[in-house]
N, C-alpha and C positions, 0 to 999 in steps of 0.2 A: 546473373543479377549483380549489380554494383553493391559496393558498401553502403551507399546512401539509400539505395532501396531497400537493402536488408534492414538498416536501421529504421526506415519508415514503416517496413512491415512488422518488425518488432514492437515498434511503439503502438501501432494498430492492434496487434494482439494484446499487449499488455492493457490498453484502453479498454478492449473488449472484455478482458477479465475482470477488471475492477468496477465496470459498469454493468456487469450482469446480475441478475436476480439471484443467482447462487452465492456470489460474492456478497451481496447485500445482506441476505439471509444469514450468511456466516458471522458478519460483523454484528448484526442485531442480535445473536444468539450466543455468540462467543462469550463466556462468563468474564474473562480477563478484559476484552474489549469494553464490554458493558461497564464493568466496574471502573476502569480508567477513563472512559467517556464521561461518566457521572462525575468522576473527580474533576476533570477538565473543565465540565460545565459549572461546577460549583466556584471553581477558582475564576472563571471568567465572569460569572455574574458578580463576585466580589470585586474583581478588577474593573469591571464596567463603571463602578460607582466613581472610581478615581482617574480614569483615563478619558481624554477628549474622544469623541465619536471616531474622527479620523484615525488616531492612533489605535484604538481598539479594533478598527477595520483592518489596520495594517497587521496587527498582532494575529488575528483570525486567519488573515491570508498566508501569514508566515507559518502558522500551524499547520493548515490545510497543505501548503506546498511541502513542508516536511514530511507529514504524514504520507502524502502521495509518493515522494521520493523513497521513504522507507518501503512502501507496498511494492513499488516495482522493483527495487532491489532484492526483496524477499522472495517475489515470484521468480526472478530471474535465477537466484541463488538455488530455489527449489528445483526449476527446471534442469539446472547444471548438476545438481545433486542426484536427481532421477536418472539422468543419462549416465553418470558415473556409476550408479548401483546397477544399471542394466548392463554395462561393460564388465563390471565385476562379476555379475552373476553369469553373464554369457562366457566369461573366461573360466569360471569355476566349472561349468558344464561341459565345456569343450574339451 
């Protein structure tokens, strides 16, 4: 499998994770996510009174894209961390 195919596969897997019901439930029930989403919603409502519709849509897109990039980076970091922990545990047992 070439690197382009590996990247496409990784992208499909990440998309599957963030589009899953489990991930959706986690986001809807995590206290920190809920608290910060509420704060963002309040700020966006305030800002919407002062920004033209086009600028508000661009801001919402930028926020969504930034959150998505953070999600993917966090998932990949978690996967790499889990692999490293497995390697350490296997070495400690061996």
